[in-house]
ChimeraX commands (.cxc) that place a marker at each C-alpha (Angstrom):
marker #1 position 92.82,208.94,228.03 radius 0.5
marker #1 position 91.83,211.20,224.99 radius 0.5
marker #1 position 89.86,214.48,226.08 radius 0.5
marker #1 position 87.25,215.56,223.77 radius 0.5
marker #1 position 86.53,219.26,223.89 radius 0.5
marker #1 position 83.74,219.40,221.30 radius 0.5
marker #1 position 80.28,220.79,222.17 radius 0.5
marker #1 position 78.26,217.94,224.05 radius 0.5
marker #1 position 76.10,216.53,221.05 radius 0.5
marker #1 position 79.19,216.35,218.65 radius 0.5
marker #1 position 81.37,215.16,221.49 radius 0.5
marker #1 position 78.98,212.07,222.29 radius 0.5
marker #1 position 79.17,211.08,218.71 radius 0.5
marker #1 position 82.74,211.12,218.50 radius 0.5
marker #1 position 83.06,209.24,222.08 radius 0.5
marker #1 position 81.24,206.40,220.54 radius 0.5
marker #1 position 83.25,206.04,217.51 radius 0.5
marker #1 position 86.40,206.21,219.50 radius 0.5
marker #1 position 85.23,203.51,221.78 radius 0.5
marker #1 position 85.00,200.98,218.77 radius 0.5
marker #1 position 88.83,201.54,218.58 radius 0.5
marker #1 position 89.27,200.70,222.38 radius 0.5
marker #1 position 90.25,204.32,223.28 radius 0.5
marker #1 position 89.15,205.68,226.47 radius 0.5
marker #1 position 87.56,209.17,226.43 radius 0.5
marker #1 position 86.65,211.91,228.73 radius 0.5
marker #1 position 84.36,214.58,227.51 radius 0.5
marker #1 position 84.67,218.19,228.37 radius 0.5
marker #1 position 82.79,220.73,226.35 radius 0.5
marker #1 position 84.36,224.17,226.29 radius 0.5
marker #1 position 81.33,225.81,225.00 radius 0.5
marker #1 position 77.53,225.89,224.70 radius 0.5
marker #1 position 75.34,227.76,222.42 radius 0.5
marker #1 position 72.22,230.18,222.30 radius 0.5
marker #1 position 70.32,230.00,219.22 radius 0.5
marker #1 position 68.65,233.10,217.55 radius 0.5
marker #1 position 66.01,233.81,215.27 radius 0.5
marker #1 position 66.80,236.13,212.58 radius 0.5
marker #1 position 64.74,237.55,209.51 radius 0.5
marker #1 position 66.93,236.85,206.32 radius 0.5
marker #1 position 65.84,238.35,202.95 radius 0.5
marker #1 position 66.68,236.37,199.79 radius 0.5
marker #1 position 68.29,238.03,196.81 radius 0.5
marker #1 position 69.13,236.96,193.17 radius 0.5
marker #1 position 72.81,237.89,193.41 radius 0.5
marker #1 position 73.34,236.78,196.98 radius 0.5
marker #1 position 75.36,233.80,198.28 radius 0.5
marker #1 position 74.99,232.25,201.73 radius 0.5
marker #1 position 78.33,231.16,203.53 radius 0.5
marker #1 position 78.02,228.40,206.09 radius 0.5
marker #1 position 80.98,226.99,207.76 radius 0.5
marker #1 position 79.90,225.47,210.97 radius 0.5
marker #1 position 77.50,222.94,212.21 radius 0.5
marker #1 position 76.23,225.00,214.73 radius 0.5
marker #1 position 74.70,227.41,212.20 radius 0.5
marker #1 position 73.03,224.16,210.60 radius 0.5
marker #1 position 71.73,223.32,214.11 radius 0.5
marker #1 position 70.23,226.77,214.44 radius 0.5
marker #1 position 68.56,226.64,211.05 radius 0.5
marker #1 position 67.08,223.21,212.07 radius 0.5
marker #1 position 65.79,224.38,215.66 radius 0.5
marker #1 position 64.31,227.34,213.92 radius 0.5
marker #1 position 63.42,225.70,210.38 radius 0.5
marker #1 position 60.09,227.49,209.99 radius 0.5
marker #1 position 61.92,230.88,210.44 radius 0.5
marker #1 position 64.33,230.02,207.72 radius 0.5
marker #1 position 62.55,228.11,205.37 radius 0.5
marker #1 position 62.77,230.58,202.49 radius 0.5
marker #1 position 66.67,230.20,202.19 radius 0.5
marker #1 position 66.58,226.65,202.94 radius 0.5
marker #1 position 64.39,226.05,199.86 radius 0.5
marker #1 position 65.54,228.87,197.77 radius 0.5
marker #1 position 69.14,230.22,198.90 radius 0.5
marker #1 position 72.27,229.64,196.95 radius 0.5
marker #1 position 75.01,228.25,199.42 radius 0.5
marker #1 position 78.77,228.16,199.63 radius 0.5
marker #1 position 79.81,225.66,202.28 radius 0.5
marker #1 position 83.02,225.03,204.16 radius 0.5
marker #1 position 83.42,221.33,205.44 radius 0.5
marker #1 position 81.92,218.23,203.97 radius 0.5
marker #1 position 79.90,217.49,207.23 radius 0.5
marker #1 position 78.32,220.88,207.02 radius 0.5
marker #1 position 77.33,220.06,203.57 radius 0.5
marker #1 position 76.05,216.86,204.54 radius 0.5
marker #1 position 74.05,218.13,207.42 radius 0.5
marker #1 position 72.63,220.94,205.00 radius 0.5
marker #1 position 71.26,218.59,202.62 radius 0.5
marker #1 position 69.68,216.60,205.44 radius 0.5
marker #1 position 67.78,219.70,206.19 radius 0.5
marker #1 position 66.49,220.44,202.82 radius 0.5
marker #1 position 69.09,222.35,201.33 radius 0.5
marker #1 position 69.46,221.49,197.65 radius 0.5
marker #1 position 71.19,224.48,196.21 radius 0.5
marker #1 position 75.08,224.08,197.35 radius 0.5
marker #1 position 76.88,225.81,194.64 radius 0.5
marker #1 position 80.33,224.56,195.93 radius 0.5
marker #1 position 82.06,222.88,199.02 radius 0.5
marker #1 position 85.42,223.89,200.17 radius 0.5
marker #1 position 87.82,222.33,202.60 radius 0.5
marker #1 position 88.90,225.41,204.19 radius 0.5
marker #1 position 87.94,229.06,204.34 radius 0.5
marker #1 position 91.03,230.06,202.63 radius 0.5
marker #1 position 89.97,227.97,199.69 radius 0.5
marker #1 position 86.58,229.77,199.89 radius 0.5
marker #1 position 88.16,233.16,199.72 radius 0.5
marker #1 position 90.39,232.28,196.71 radius 0.5
marker #1 position 87.04,231.15,195.03 radius 0.5
marker #1 position 85.32,234.24,195.68 radius 0.5
marker #1 position 88.47,236.37,194.73 radius 0.5
marker #1 position 88.11,234.68,191.11 radius 0.5
marker #1 position 84.47,234.90,190.84 radius 0.5
marker #1 position 84.64,238.78,191.81 radius 0.5
marker #1 position 86.48,239.33,188.25 radius 0.5
marker #1 position 83.27,238.14,186.42 radius 0.5
marker #1 position 80.07,238.77,188.18 radius 0.5
marker #1 position 78.75,241.00,190.65 radius 0.5
marker #1 position 77.63,239.40,193.98 radius 0.5
marker #1 position 77.66,239.79,197.71 radius 0.5
marker #1 position 77.81,237.16,200.32 radius 0.5
marker #1 position 75.88,236.79,203.74 radius 0.5
marker #1 position 77.79,234.85,206.35 radius 0.5
marker #1 position 75.68,232.96,208.57 radius 0.5
marker #1 position 77.89,232.46,211.81 radius 0.5
marker #1 position 78.23,232.50,215.25 radius 0.5
marker #1 position 79.29,235.17,217.70 radius 0.5
marker #1 position 82.73,233.94,217.51 radius 0.5
marker #1 position 84.19,234.10,213.68 radius 0.5
marker #1 position 87.21,233.58,211.44 radius 0.5
marker #1 position 88.39,237.27,211.79 radius 0.5
marker #1 position 91.13,236.42,209.09 radius 0.5
marker #1 position 88.40,235.51,206.50 radius 0.5
marker #1 position 86.41,238.57,207.23 radius 0.5
marker #1 position 89.44,240.77,206.89 radius 0.5
marker #1 position 90.27,239.14,203.62 radius 0.5
marker #1 position 86.66,240.09,202.22 radius 0.5
marker #1 position 87.10,243.38,203.55 radius 0.5
marker #1 position 90.47,243.86,201.89 radius 0.5
marker #1 position 89.40,242.41,198.44 radius 0.5
marker #1 position 86.13,244.83,198.74 radius 0.5
marker #1 position 83.87,241.79,198.42 radius 0.5
marker #1 position 80.40,242.86,199.36 radius 0.5
marker #1 position 79.67,240.82,202.55 radius 0.5
marker #1 position 77.08,241.06,205.36 radius 0.5
marker #1 position 77.52,238.99,208.64 radius 0.5
marker #1 position 74.49,237.58,210.25 radius 0.5
marker #1 position 75.00,235.97,213.62 radius 0.5
marker #1 position 72.72,233.20,214.26 radius 0.5
marker #1 position 73.87,231.94,217.62 radius 0.5
marker #1 position 75.98,233.07,220.45 radius 0.5
marker #1 position 78.81,230.90,221.72 radius 0.5
marker #1 position 79.04,230.71,225.56 radius 0.5
marker #1 position 82.44,229.72,226.96 radius 0.5
marker #1 position 82.71,227.41,230.30 radius 0.5
marker #1 position 84.01,229.21,233.16 radius 0.5
marker #1 position 85.63,226.62,234.56 radius 0.5
marker #1 position 87.12,222.95,234.04 radius 0.5
marker #1 position 84.96,220.26,235.67 radius 0.5
marker #1 position 86.18,218.63,238.80 radius 0.5
marker #1 position 86.17,215.29,236.90 radius 0.5
marker #1 position 88.55,216.52,234.35 radius 0.5
marker #1 position 90.74,218.58,236.69 radius 0.5
marker #1 position 91.31,215.26,238.47 radius 0.5
marker #1 position 92.36,213.35,235.39 radius 0.5
marker #1 position 94.58,216.29,234.29 radius 0.5
marker #1 position 96.41,216.38,237.62 radius 0.5
marker #1 position 96.96,212.70,237.68 radius 0.5
marker #1 position 98.39,212.82,234.17 radius 0.5
marker #1 position 95.69,210.46,232.77 radius 0.5
marker #1 position 94.90,212.34,229.73 radius 0.5
marker #1 position 97.47,212.05,227.08 radius 0.5
marker #1 position 95.92,213.44,223.88 radius 0.5
marker #1 position 93.65,216.61,223.95 radius 0.5
marker #1 position 91.43,217.11,220.67 radius 0.5
marker #1 position 91.02,220.81,219.66 radius 0.5
marker #1 position 88.59,221.86,216.95 radius 0.5
marker #1 position 88.71,225.56,216.75 radius 0.5
marker #1 position 91.22,228.69,217.28 radius 0.5
marker #1 position 88.65,229.71,220.19 radius 0.5
marker #1 position 88.93,226.69,221.89 radius 0.5
marker #1 position 92.39,226.41,221.77 radius 0.5
marker #1 position 92.60,229.91,223.37 radius 0.5
marker #1 position 89.93,229.02,225.79 radius 0.5
marker #1 position 91.77,225.76,226.80 radius 0.5
marker #1 position 94.96,227.58,227.44 radius 0.5
marker #1 position 93.14,230.22,229.55 radius 0.5
marker #1 position 91.37,227.40,231.66 radius 0.5
marker #1 position 94.79,225.92,232.12 radius 0.5
marker #1 position 96.34,229.25,233.41 radius 0.5
marker #1 position 93.36,229.81,235.77 radius 0.5
marker #1 position 93.69,226.23,237.47 radius 0.5
marker #1 position 97.44,226.68,237.25 radius 0.5
marker #1 position 97.92,223.50,235.11 radius 0.5
marker #1 position 100.12,224.85,232.36 radius 0.5
marker #1 position 102.76,222.48,233.29 radius 0.5
marker #1 position 100.90,219.47,231.88 radius 0.5
marker #1 position 101.54,220.73,228.42 radius 0.5
marker #1 position 105.05,219.21,228.86 radius 0.5
marker #1 position 103.73,215.88,228.70 radius 0.5
marker #1 position 100.29,216.16,226.82 radius 0.5
marker #1 position 99.80,215.76,223.37 radius 0.5
marker #1 position 97.51,218.37,221.60 radius 0.5
marker #1 position 95.75,217.35,218.21 radius 0.5
marker #1 position 93.99,220.14,216.40 radius 0.5
marker #1 position 91.60,219.94,213.38 radius 0.5
marker #1 position 94.03,222.28,211.43 radius 0.5
marker #1 position 97.70,223.80,211.53 radius 0.5
marker #1 position 95.72,227.26,211.81 radius 0.5
marker #1 position 94.61,226.07,215.28 radius 0.5
marker #1 position 97.57,224.46,216.21 radius 0.5
marker #1 position 99.50,227.39,215.85 radius 0.5
marker #1 position 97.53,228.96,219.17 radius 0.5
marker #1 position 99.94,226.41,221.14 radius 0.5
marker #1 position 102.94,227.59,219.53 radius 0.5
marker #1 position 105.62,228.48,222.11 radius 0.5
marker #1 position 103.45,227.46,224.82 radius 0.5
marker #1 position 104.59,223.86,224.83 radius 0.5
marker #1 position 107.14,221.43,223.26 radius 0.5
marker #1 position 106.79,221.41,219.62 radius 0.5
marker #1 position 106.96,217.86,219.17 radius 0.5
marker #1 position 103.69,217.42,221.21 radius 0.5
marker #1 position 101.67,219.54,218.84 radius 0.5
marker #1 position 100.02,217.69,215.82 radius 0.5
marker #1 position 97.14,218.63,213.46 radius 0.5
marker #1 position 95.26,216.73,210.96 radius 0.5
marker #1 position 96.31,216.73,207.30 radius 0.5
marker #1 position 92.95,217.89,206.08 radius 0.5
marker #1 position 90.41,219.94,208.45 radius 0.5
marker #1 position 87.97,217.06,208.71 radius 0.5
marker #1 position 86.87,214.44,211.17 radius 0.5
marker #1 position 88.16,211.38,208.92 radius 0.5
marker #1 position 91.50,212.93,208.65 radius 0.5
marker #1 position 91.66,213.82,212.38 radius 0.5
marker #1 position 90.72,210.24,213.54 radius 0.5
marker #1 position 93.69,209.14,211.26 radius 0.5
marker #1 position 96.25,211.34,212.75 radius 0.5
marker #1 position 94.78,210.44,216.38 radius 0.5
marker #1 position 95.34,206.62,215.77 radius 0.5
marker #1 position 98.89,207.34,214.61 radius 0.5
marker #1 position 99.47,209.56,217.71 radius 0.5
marker #1 position 98.00,206.71,220.04 radius 0.5
marker #1 position 100.33,204.18,218.67 radius 0.5
marker #1 position 103.56,206.13,219.61 radius 0.5
marker #1 position 102.17,206.79,223.24 radius 0.5
marker link #1:1,2 radius 0.2
marker link #1:2,3 radius 0.2
marker link #1:3,4 radius 0.2
marker link #1:4,5 radius 0.2
marker link #1:5,6 radius 0.2
marker link #1:6,7 radius 0.2
marker link #1:7,8 radius 0.2
marker link #1:8,9 radius 0.2
marker link #1:9,10 radius 0.2
marker link #1:10,11 radius 0.2
marker link #1:11,12 radius 0.2
marker link #1:12,13 radius 0.2
marker link #1:13,14 radius 0.2
marker link #1:14,15 radius 0.2
marker link #1:15,16 radius 0.2
marker link #1:16,17 radius 0.2
marker link #1:17,18 radius 0.2
marker link #1:18,19 radius 0.2
marker link #1:19,20 radius 0.2
marker link #1:20,21 radius 0.2
marker link #1:21,22 radius 0.2
marker link #1:22,23 radius 0.2
marker link #1:23,24 radius 0.2
marker link #1:24,25 radius 0.2
marker link #1:25,26 radius 0.2
marker link #1:26,27 radius 0.2
marker link #1:27,28 radius 0.2
marker link #1:28,29 radius 0.2
marker link #1:29,30 radius 0.2
marker link #1:30,31 radius 0.2
marker link #1:31,32 radius 0.2
marker link #1:32,33 radius 0.2
marker link #1:33,34 radius 0.2
marker link #1:34,35 radius 0.2
marker link #1:35,36 radius 0.2
marker link #1:36,37 radius 0.2
marker link #1:37,38 radius 0.2
marker link #1:38,39 radius 0.2
marker link #1:39,40 radius 0.2
marker link #1:40,41 radius 0.2
marker link #1:41,42 radius 0.2
marker link #1:42,43 radius 0.2
marker link #1:43,44 radius 0.2
marker link #1:44,45 radius 0.2
marker link #1:45,46 radius 0.2
marker link #1:46,47 radius 0.2
marker link #1:47,48 radius 0.2
marker link #1:48,49 radius 0.2
marker link #1:49,50 radius 0.2
marker link #1:50,51 radius 0.2
marker link #1:51,52 radius 0.2
marker link #1:52,53 radius 0.2
marker link #1:53,54 radius 0.2
marker link #1:54,55 radius 0.2
marker link #1:55,56 radius 0.2
marker link #1:56,57 radius 0.2
marker link #1:57,58 radius 0.2
marker link #1:58,59 radius 0.2
marker link #1:59,60 radius 0.2
marker link #1:60,61 radius 0.2
marker link #1:61,62 radius 0.2
marker link #1:62,63 radius 0.2
marker link #1:63,64 radius 0.2
marker link #1:64,65 radius 0.2
marker link #1:65,66 radius 0.2
marker link #1:66,67 radius 0.2
marker link #1:67,68 radius 0.2
marker link #1:68,69 radius 0.2
marker link #1:69,70 radius 0.2
marker link #1:70,71 radius 0.2
marker link #1:71,72 radius 0.2
marker link #1:72,73 radius 0.2
marker link #1:73,74 radius 0.2
marker link #1:74,75 radius 0.2
marker link #1:75,76 radius 0.2
marker link #1:76,77 radius 0.2
marker link #1:77,78 radius 0.2
marker link #1:78,79 radius 0.2
marker link #1:79,80 radius 0.2
marker link #1:80,81 radius 0.2
marker link #1:81,82 radius 0.2
marker link #1:82,83 radius 0.2
marker link #1:83,84 radius 0.2
marker link #1:84,85 radius 0.2
marker link #1:85,86 radius 0.2
marker link #1:86,87 radius 0.2
marker link #1:87,88 radius 0.2
marker link #1:88,89 radius 0.2
marker link #1:89,90 radius 0.2
marker link #1:90,91 radius 0.2
marker link #1:91,92 radius 0.2
marker link #1:92,93 radius 0.2
marker link #1:93,94 radius 0.2
marker link #1:94,95 radius 0.2
marker link #1:95,96 radius 0.2
marker link #1:96,97 radius 0.2
marker link #1:97,98 radius 0.2
marker link #1:98,99 radius 0.2
marker link #1:99,100 radius 0.2
marker link #1:100,101 radius 0.2
marker link #1:101,102 radius 0.2
marker link #1:102,103 radius 0.2
marker link #1:103,104 radius 0.2
marker link #1:104,105 radius 0.2
marker link #1:105,106 radius 0.2
marker link #1:106,107 radius 0.2
marker link #1:107,108 radius 0.2
marker link #1:108,109 radius 0.2
marker link #1:109,110 radius 0.2
marker link #1:110,111 radius 0.2
marker link #1:111,112 radius 0.2
marker link #1:112,113 radius 0.2
marker link #1:113,114 radius 0.2
marker link #1:114,115 radius 0.2
marker link #1:115,116 radius 0.2
marker link #1:116,117 radius 0.2
marker link #1:117,118 radius 0.2
marker link #1:118,119 radius 0.2
marker link #1:119,120 radius 0.2
marker link #1:120,121 radius 0.2
marker link #1:121,122 radius 0.2
marker link #1:122,123 radius 0.2
marker link #1:123,124 radius 0.2
marker link #1:124,125 radius 0.2
marker link #1:125,126 radius 0.2
marker link #1:126,127 radius 0.2
marker link #1:127,128 radius 0.2
marker link #1:128,129 radius 0.2
marker link #1:129,130 radius 0.2
marker link #1:130,131 radius 0.2
marker link #1:131,132 radius 0.2
marker link #1:132,133 radius 0.2
marker link #1:133,134 radius 0.2
marker link #1:134,135 radius 0.2
marker link #1:135,136 radius 0.2
marker link #1:136,137 radius 0.2
marker link #1:137,138 radius 0.2
marker link #1:138,139 radius 0.2
marker link #1:139,140 radius 0.2
marker link #1:140,141 radius 0.2
marker link #1:141,142 radius 0.2
marker link #1:142,143 radius 0.2
marker link #1:143,144 radius 0.2
marker link #1:144,145 radius 0.2
marker link #1:145,146 radius 0.2
marker link #1:146,147 radius 0.2
marker link #1:147,148 radius 0.2
marker link #1:148,149 radius 0.2
marker link #1:149,150 radius 0.2
marker link #1:150,151 radius 0.2
marker link #1:151,152 radius 0.2
marker link #1:152,153 radius 0.2
marker link #1:153,154 radius 0.2
marker link #1:154,155 radius 0.2
marker link #1:155,156 radius 0.2
marker link #1:156,157 radius 0.2
marker link #1:157,158 radius 0.2
marker link #1:158,159 radius 0.2
marker link #1:159,160 radius 0.2
marker link #1:160,161 radius 0.2
marker link #1:161,162 radius 0.2
marker link #1:162,163 radius 0.2
marker link #1:163,164 radius 0.2
marker link #1:164,165 radius 0.2
marker link #1:165,166 radius 0.2
marker link #1:166,167 radius 0.2
marker link #1:167,168 radius 0.2
marker link #1:168,169 radius 0.2
marker link #1:169,170 radius 0.2
marker link #1:170,171 radius 0.2
marker link #1:171,172 radius 0.2
marker link #1:172,173 radius 0.2
marker link #1:173,174 radius 0.2
marker link #1:174,175 radius 0.2
marker link #1:175,176 radius 0.2
marker link #1:176,177 radius 0.2
marker link #1:177,178 radius 0.2
marker link #1:178,179 radius 0.2
marker link #1:179,180 radius 0.2
marker link #1:180,181 radius 0.2
marker link #1:181,182 radius 0.2
marker link #1:182,183 radius 0.2
marker link #1:183,184 radius 0.2
marker link #1:184,185 radius 0.2
marker link #1:185,186 radius 0.2
marker link #1:186,187 radius 0.2
marker link #1:187,188 radius 0.2
marker link #1:188,189 radius 0.2
marker link #1:189,190 radius 0.2
marker link #1:190,191 radius 0.2
marker link #1:191,192 radius 0.2
marker link #1:192,193 radius 0.2
marker link #1:193,194 radius 0.2
marker link #1:194,195 radius 0.2
marker link #1:195,196 radius 0.2
marker link #1:196,197 radius 0.2
marker link #1:197,198 radius 0.2
marker link #1:198,199 radius 0.2
marker link #1:199,200 radius 0.2
marker link #1:200,201 radius 0.2
marker link #1:201,202 radius 0.2
marker link #1:202,203 radius 0.2
marker link #1:203,204 radius 0.2
marker link #1:204,205 radius 0.2
marker link #1:205,206 radius 0.2
marker link #1:206,207 radius 0.2
marker link #1:207,208 radius 0.2
marker link #1:208,209 radius 0.2
marker link #1:209,210 radius 0.2
marker link #1:210,211 radius 0.2
marker link #1:211,212 radius 0.2
marker link #1:212,213 radius 0.2
marker link #1:213,214 radius 0.2
marker link #1:214,215 radius 0.2
marker link #1:215,216 radius 0.2
marker link #1:216,217 radius 0.2
marker link #1:217,218 radius 0.2
marker link #1:218,219 radius 0.2
marker link #1:219,220 radius 0.2
marker link #1:220,221 radius 0.2
marker link #1:221,222 radius 0.2
marker link #1:222,223 radius 0.2
marker link #1:223,224 radius 0.2
marker link #1:224,225 radius 0.2
marker link #1:225,226 radius 0.2
marker link #1:226,227 radius 0.2
marker link #1:227,228 radius 0.2
marker link #1:228,229 radius 0.2
marker link #1:229,230 radius 0.2
marker link #1:230,231 radius 0.2
marker link #1:231,232 radius 0.2
marker link #1:232,233 radius 0.2
marker link #1:233,234 radius 0.2
marker link #1:234,235 radius 0.2
marker link #1:235,236 radius 0.2
marker link #1:236,237 radius 0.2
marker link #1:237,238 radius 0.2
marker link #1:238,239 radius 0.2
marker link #1:239,240 radius 0.2
marker link #1:240,241 radius 0.2
marker link #1:241,242 radius 0.2
marker link #1:242,243 radius 0.2
view
C-alpha cells in the first residue's frame, strides 16, 4: 500500500492516477491551508515568484483581489504544473519556468549583472529558507508576501495508524521538507519510528530526501530524478516492482 501525504485535493487526483496502475493507496494529508487576501501593487521592475500550487489556489479563490497581477504581472515560476495552473488562471506573462528554486536563483544572479529589478515572492507561511537566504546574501532585492497559512495536522488518523502498525504501508510519498519533518515528528509522537526500517520513503527531490538521512536505512530512501509528478511516478513504478 502507498501512503499519500499531499493536501487532500492533490492527493485525490494522484490516488485516481495510481489506481489506473492497480496500486492500492491510502490518503493522509499532513497539512491544510488558510488563504489570505493581500493588497499587491504592480511595479515595472518587479518579478513575481510563484513556486507552489497553493499560491495559485489562493489567487484563484480570491481572483478579484489579485486580478491586476494576474493580468499584468511578470512571473518567474518554479514547476511545470504550477506554470500550467497559472496559465489556466489567466496569467499570460510568464517570463521563465524553472525545474527548481536552485535554477531560479542562478537565473536571478545572472540577471542581476545586467538590469536593476526586485522580486516579490508569493508564498505560504512555510518557505524555502535556503532560497531566501541566497537572495539576501546575493543582495537581490526581494519582498516576501505570504498569501496562505500552512496548518499542520496534530496526529495521524486512526485508519492510517492501523495500517502503519500492521506493516501494510510499503511506500510513503513525501513532497516537501516541511512534510518530511512533520511526518517524522508524528512517527515519534506515536512511537512508530521503527516502521522506517521496513518502509520505503519516496521524495520529490534529493533535498527533501535528506530529511530522512541517518533516520532510516539509506537503501529505503528514494527521490525522483526531477522534482515533478511525472518523474516521481516513474520512480514509484520502479520501486514498486522491487517490492
